[in-house]
Structures are given as C-alpha cells and as structure tokens.
C-alpha positions as MATLAB code, in Angstrom:
seq = 'MQEGTHVERFFSLINETADLIASELKYPYIEAVAETGENLFHGEIHEEGLSETTIKLLKKKYSSLNLNQFKAEELRKAFQLAILKGLKEAAHPNHQMTPDAVGLFLSYLVKKFLHKEKIRLLDPAVGTGNLLTTVLNDLEGIEVDSYGSDVDDLLLKLALVTANLQQHPVQFYNQDSLQPLYVDPVDITICDIPVGYYPNDEGAKNYQLKADEGHSFAHHLFIEQSINYTLPGGYLFFIIPNHLFESSQAPKLNAFLKENVYIQGLFQLPVSLFKGEQHAKSIFILQKKSENISPPKQALLVNLPKFSNKQAMQSVIAQIDEWIIQNKG';
ca = [
     -11.524   -4.759   25.460;
      -8.431   -2.920   24.372;
      -7.245   -2.935   20.787;
      -3.970   -4.613   21.630;
      -5.815   -7.582   23.177;
      -8.042   -7.802   20.153;
      -5.130   -7.747   17.754;
      -3.214  -10.328   19.819;
      -6.320  -12.647   19.908;
      -6.960  -12.432   16.231;
      -3.210  -12.969   15.336;
      -3.125  -16.022   17.607;
      -6.114  -17.485   15.730;
      -4.547  -16.820   12.313;
      -1.123  -18.094   13.416;
      -2.359  -21.229   15.073;
      -4.741  -22.303   12.314;
      -2.117  -21.323    9.549;
       0.362  -23.573   11.440;
      -2.119  -26.477   11.372;
      -2.824  -26.051    7.564;
       0.865  -25.622    6.725;
       1.930  -28.653    8.740;
      -0.636  -31.077    7.391;
      -0.607  -29.953    3.734;
       3.114  -29.130    3.528;
       2.321  -25.516    2.594;
       4.659  -22.558    3.228;
       3.349  -20.629    6.185;
       2.632  -17.555    4.152;
       0.351  -19.523    1.732;
      -1.408  -21.120    4.770;
      -2.134  -17.605    6.172;
      -3.991  -16.871    2.958;
      -5.902  -20.126    3.196;
      -6.956  -19.680    6.787;
      -7.961  -16.102    6.125;
     -10.202  -17.273    3.279;
     -11.677  -19.933    5.494;
     -12.594  -17.345    8.094;
     -14.191  -14.991    5.435;
     -16.259  -17.698    3.760;
     -17.149  -19.411    6.982;
     -16.034  -22.849    5.709;
     -12.972  -25.022    5.285;
     -12.124  -25.408    1.576;
      -8.722  -27.097    1.672;
      -8.682  -30.730    0.288;
      -6.491  -33.294    1.984;
      -7.043  -32.247    5.587;
      -7.803  -35.072    8.199;
     -11.102  -35.121    9.960;
      -9.353  -34.388   13.236;
      -7.679  -31.188   11.762;
     -10.928  -30.058   10.253;
     -12.680  -30.349   13.609;
      -9.864  -28.494   15.365;
      -9.900  -25.699   12.829;
     -13.705  -25.372   13.079;
     -13.368  -25.213   16.924;
     -10.746  -22.447   16.725;
     -12.630  -20.463   14.091;
     -15.716  -20.514   16.184;
     -13.925  -19.161   19.245;
     -13.917  -15.598   17.901;
     -16.712  -13.496   16.424;
     -15.155  -11.257   13.834;
     -17.983   -8.765   14.079;
     -16.626   -7.733   17.424;
     -13.371   -6.564   15.796;
     -12.801   -3.214   14.223;
     -11.369   -3.292   10.635;
      -8.011   -1.711   11.880;
      -7.627   -4.462   14.481;
      -8.112   -7.093   11.856;
      -5.675   -5.432    9.543;
      -2.938   -5.124   12.203;
      -3.359   -8.774   13.277;
      -3.315  -10.135    9.719;
      -0.427   -7.900    8.951;
       1.588   -9.596   11.817;
       0.933  -13.018   10.320;
       1.912  -11.807    6.857;
       5.147  -10.285    8.184;
       6.014  -13.547    9.917;
       5.331  -15.495    6.673;
       7.391  -13.053    4.479;
      10.379  -13.279    6.953;
      10.230  -17.089    6.828;
      10.020  -16.973    2.952;
      12.936  -14.484    2.810;
      11.830  -13.256   -0.648;
      13.458   -9.935   -1.399;
      10.612   -8.656   -3.572;
       8.020   -9.362   -0.812;
       8.247   -6.272    1.464;
       5.492   -4.557    3.320;
       5.168   -0.751    3.856;
       6.091    0.073    7.513;
       2.899    0.705    9.483;
       4.101    4.121   10.590;
       4.548    5.120    7.092;
       1.166    3.916    5.864;
      -0.617    5.706    8.737;
       1.148    9.026    8.041;
       0.441    8.709    4.324;
      -3.228    8.115    5.059;
      -3.127   11.259    7.274;
      -1.807   13.252    4.305;
      -4.394   11.788    1.900;
      -7.160   13.221    4.236;
      -5.366   16.573    4.421;
      -5.510   17.006    0.543;
      -8.897   15.325    0.006;
     -11.879   17.596   -0.587;
     -14.432   15.203   -1.938;
     -17.149   12.993   -0.384;
     -16.781   10.333   -3.040;
     -13.539    9.228   -4.663;
     -11.876    6.504   -6.818;
      -8.598    5.323   -5.430;
      -5.901    3.039   -6.964;
      -2.772    1.251   -5.693;
      -0.951   -0.078   -8.847;
       1.558   -2.005   -6.757;
      -0.853   -3.134   -4.091;
       1.186   -6.136   -2.787;
      -0.518   -7.648    0.365;
      -2.888   -4.687    0.458;
      -1.719   -3.339    3.748;
      -1.101    0.169    2.547;
      -4.335    0.272    0.674;
      -6.470   -0.923    3.613;
      -4.597    1.414    6.025;
      -5.802    4.318    3.935;
      -9.255    2.926    3.539;
      -9.616    2.445    7.334;
      -8.755    6.061    7.762;
     -11.288    7.478    5.191;
     -14.440    7.257    7.349;
     -17.345    8.978    5.978;
     -15.972    9.085    2.479;
     -17.412    6.886   -0.244;
     -14.509    5.146   -1.955;
     -14.307    2.952   -5.044;
     -10.874    1.357   -4.675;
      -8.695   -0.753   -6.994;
      -5.452   -2.702   -6.525;
      -3.229   -4.275   -9.199;
      -0.139   -6.589   -8.683;
       1.600   -9.113  -10.790;
       2.356  -11.484   -7.805;
      -0.620  -13.817   -7.377;
       0.311  -14.830   -3.800;
       0.483  -11.254   -2.535;
      -2.778  -10.340   -4.409;
      -4.535  -13.335   -2.722;
      -3.317  -11.998    0.684;
      -4.549   -8.503   -0.375;
      -8.010   -9.967   -1.299;
      -8.332  -11.958    1.955;
      -7.437   -9.029    4.208;
      -9.666   -6.615    2.331;
     -12.520   -9.053    2.603;
     -12.009   -9.582    6.307;
     -12.048   -5.786    6.765;
     -15.190   -5.585    4.490;
     -13.667   -3.335    1.884;
     -14.993   -4.152   -1.600;
     -11.775   -3.618   -3.418;
     -11.493   -4.692   -7.054;
      -8.111   -6.471   -7.535;
      -6.400   -7.233  -10.781;
      -3.634  -10.014  -11.055;
      -1.598   -8.350  -13.869;
       1.575   -6.598  -14.786;
       0.765   -3.087  -13.582;
       3.086   -1.488  -16.192;
       0.860   -2.887  -19.023;
      -2.547   -1.227  -19.776;
      -4.660   -1.541  -16.585;
      -8.298   -2.548  -16.408;
      -9.152    0.618  -14.466;
     -10.585    3.959  -15.494;
      -8.671    7.077  -14.190;
      -8.968    7.712  -10.459;
      -9.040   10.778   -8.112;
      -6.105    9.504   -5.925;
      -3.353    7.040   -6.621;
      -1.156    5.742   -3.748;
       1.878    3.636   -4.271;
       4.963    2.264   -2.477;
       6.944    2.337   -5.686;
       8.784   -0.929   -6.492;
      12.428   -0.177   -7.236;
      14.538   -1.980   -9.793;
      14.791   -2.625  -13.561;
      11.732   -3.500  -15.761;
      12.712   -6.640  -17.729;
      10.112   -6.250  -20.441;
      11.825   -3.843  -22.895;
       9.095   -4.314  -25.404;
       6.489   -3.376  -22.830;
       8.451   -0.265  -21.868;
       8.503    1.201  -25.446;
       5.273    3.038  -24.999;
       6.591    5.036  -22.029;
       8.206    8.429  -22.255;
      10.377    7.450  -19.341;
      11.772    4.300  -20.991;
      15.530    4.077  -20.919;
      17.534    5.139  -24.088;
      19.359    1.832  -23.947;
      19.102   -1.248  -21.795;
      16.319   -2.044  -19.270;
      14.179    0.786  -18.029;
      13.726    1.730  -14.323;
      10.530    0.163  -13.018;
      10.150    2.981  -10.458;
      10.202    5.598  -13.270;
       7.677    3.657  -15.223;
       5.340    3.231  -12.211;
       5.324    7.033  -11.757;
       4.424    7.606  -15.426;
       1.769    4.871  -15.351;
       0.176    6.258  -12.154;
       0.116    9.801  -13.614;
      -1.602    8.422  -16.770;
      -4.292    6.704  -14.682;
      -4.979    9.738  -12.466;
      -7.603   12.271  -13.366;
      -6.617   15.932  -14.157;
      -6.461   17.616  -10.713;
      -6.073   14.323   -8.944;
      -3.431   13.569   -6.344;
      -0.673   11.027   -6.232;
       0.997    9.844   -3.077;
       4.186    7.919   -3.691;
       6.682    6.363   -1.330;
       9.956    6.796   -3.131;
      13.602    5.931   -2.577;
      15.587    8.936   -1.432;
      18.008    8.368   -4.339;
      15.190    8.677   -7.038;
      16.591   11.900   -8.457;
      20.272   10.881   -8.417;
      20.466    8.491  -11.367;
      21.633    9.309  -14.886;
      17.955    9.068  -15.993;
      16.802   11.632  -13.476;
      16.865   14.640  -15.873;
      14.175   12.898  -18.045;
      12.025   12.154  -14.930;
      12.358   15.787  -13.805;
      11.282   17.003  -17.259;
       8.398   14.611  -17.299;
       7.194   15.721  -13.922;
       7.477   19.404  -14.801;
       5.296   18.766  -17.797;
       2.546   16.801  -16.233;
       2.225   17.585  -12.460;
       2.667   20.188   -9.816;
       4.867   18.972   -6.880;
       2.888   19.505   -3.666;
       5.369   18.138   -1.014;
       8.214   15.824   -0.199;
       8.407   14.271    3.350;
      11.660   12.607    4.116;
      10.869    9.663    6.398;
      12.994    8.868    9.447;
      16.002    6.715    8.623;
      15.377    4.589   11.707;
      12.287    3.071    9.876;
      14.579    1.389    7.381;
      17.482   -1.007    7.314;
      19.963    1.863    6.630;
      20.369    5.148    4.859;
      20.696    3.595    1.436;
      17.150    2.068    1.876;
      15.579    5.267    3.297;
      12.416    6.546    1.635;
      10.246    9.649    1.411;
       6.592   10.449    0.645;
       6.304   12.450   -2.583;
       2.944   14.231   -3.190;
       1.997   15.313   -6.744;
      -1.100   16.879   -8.347;
      -1.937   16.259  -11.992;
      -2.082   19.396  -14.019;
      -5.509   20.733  -14.955;
      -6.800   23.944  -16.505;
      -8.326   25.063  -13.316;
      -5.397   24.028  -11.016;
      -2.505   26.332  -10.042;
       0.839   25.204   -8.546;
       1.448   25.849   -4.800;
       3.376   29.003   -3.975;
       6.158   26.573   -2.937;
       6.274   22.815   -2.242;
       6.008   21.557    1.250;
       9.441   20.121    2.148;
       9.753   18.471    5.489;
      12.436   16.269    7.071;
      10.298   14.144    9.437;
      11.415   13.440   13.009;
      10.871   10.096   14.558;
       7.071    9.475   14.824;
       7.543    8.752   18.564;
       8.758   12.381   19.093;
       5.317   13.868   19.830;
       6.411   17.474   20.316;
       8.395   17.462   17.001;
       5.480   15.804   15.178;
       3.044   18.363   16.548;
       5.262   21.070   15.060;
       5.155   19.265   11.661;
       1.472   18.928   11.736;
       1.162   22.668   12.467;
       3.434   23.380    9.519;
       1.270   21.194    7.305;
      -1.933   22.841    8.462;
      -0.429   26.290    7.768;
       0.628   25.162    4.331;
      -2.797   23.845    3.429;
      -4.385   27.152    4.439;
      -1.854   29.177    2.276;
      -1.911   26.882   -0.740;
      -5.182   25.000   -0.764;
      -7.679   27.505    0.833;
];
C-alpha cells in the first residue's frame, strides 16, 4: 500500500477518535489528539467520563488498524497533520511546528556531517517532537540516545506520544530549557531556535550572552545553552531567523561564536516556506571547538532554491558533497 494511503488512514483514525474525545469531554482538539495517541500506544482507553457507547466506538476504531503495518515516518506524518490541525484551531502564537521540508533537509545535513555509529542527540526546544523524530527516522543503522526538553507540558506530551508511536525511546524533560538541563553533553544538538525575549532576568545572569540591560534574547541564550551541552568536536544544527545577526546585541553573539565554535555552513531557506520575508529562516551549522579540530577552509554558504526544483537541488547537493570532501575528508 502506498505511503500516502497509510498516512491518510492513520490521520483519519487520529482525527475521528480525537473528535469523539474532544466532543464528549469538552477538551480542545489538540489535547484530545494527545489523549487518543496515548490510548493507541498503551492499547487501552484511560480517559474518565466517557460513555460506554463512546468507549465501544473508540475501541472499534482503534482495532481497525494494525500499527505494526505502518512505517515510523508514516506515523509521524499522520500525527503531524493532526497536531497542525489542533495548533491552527488553538491559534497559539508560541505553538509552531518546523516545516516538514526543513526538517527533512536538516536531517540530510546531519547525516552528511555524522561520522559515528553511536551518538547522543539533544533538542532543547523539542516542542511537539516533529523535528526530532524526523531526524531519528532518517538515522537508520545508527544507535542514538536522544533527549528532548521543553517548558510547555502540552507540546511535550504530544512529543512523548508521537515518539512512543514511532518506537523511539526518547528521554523527555518538562523544564525551562534555559535553566540547567538534566542531560550530559551530547554529540549533536538540533534546535528550531525559539525567538523572543527571555522573561527570567535572574535566570539569564549566568549567560555570557545576557543583555547588558533589560530582558535577554531567548534565541541568543538557546545558542549558548546548546553549545554548553554539546561535546567538544560535536555539531550543532540550528534553524535561525535570518535577522539573527542584525540586532544591537549581534556583536556580542559574534564574539561568543568566534571563541567557542567553528562555523561550518549557513543555508538560507526558501522564503516561500514562511509567511513572509520577515519570518524567513536559515539552517546554521556549527562545530564546537576542540584541540584536534580545525576550522573549514571556508564556510559553506548556500541560498537554497525551492525544494521542488529538482535540478537546482541536485546542484546544491553536489556543492555540499564537494565541500565535505574538501573540508571533512
């Protein structure tokens, strides 16, 4: 059966059962998505207050599909569609998902720079887990200990459910990720950097990138935190706003990066993926400095075409391959 059909069937199951739970328990749809995903994973209905009729209907729908017949990537895409529907209905500005095309390209880049059979991987702003599981699904044949942290308990519950359904044993932490993490340093950090001000001025005091006055930029602090929790020689793959280096605090950020990492590459993503040019982002690749690590001859700077432009993308891939040969051996 084609992937599209599998994705559609699983999305329909999630959507219909979430609607049933949301309607009867007066839950927001996005919360009902998490609940029905949890039911599917545990193989039982745990919500209290459902009528016998609804419970029987849910059991019938759950038993109509055998999840063992689905690939992890099919489950991820279907669950992602349900989450996107829920986030759109909730209209919460801080609840955004990384565009699928961006996650897939980032996972391609991770594989290009990865030279280990076993790694530790962290996403300190894991959200719904979509970016993290996109990367995990692409790292076949590599043993990965993965970790995710987020302050939003609803998003983290969705991340836990989707990781469980895809059989990824991720360790999740519901905490302020700009406070000390419960994670030892990792080989690779990935992060769609949250943009805005960090309201905890006291918590920002321990950061070199704290603001001289007023609230600090959360996106600067996330970069510093991520570097601190990455092993020497390890890689960091950030999704950053294109205006990251245009603020009055940019000189301090530049100095910090120069001291701690080697810039590997900057991939400007197609503007068409975002609401407008002011919301456009790039993939920023860093390597933490180490005694046995030397900087690349020059950073890989690419203005990406639309991902649908196959000929142009093939040219970019050839450029990346040549750069890897010249700079990574």
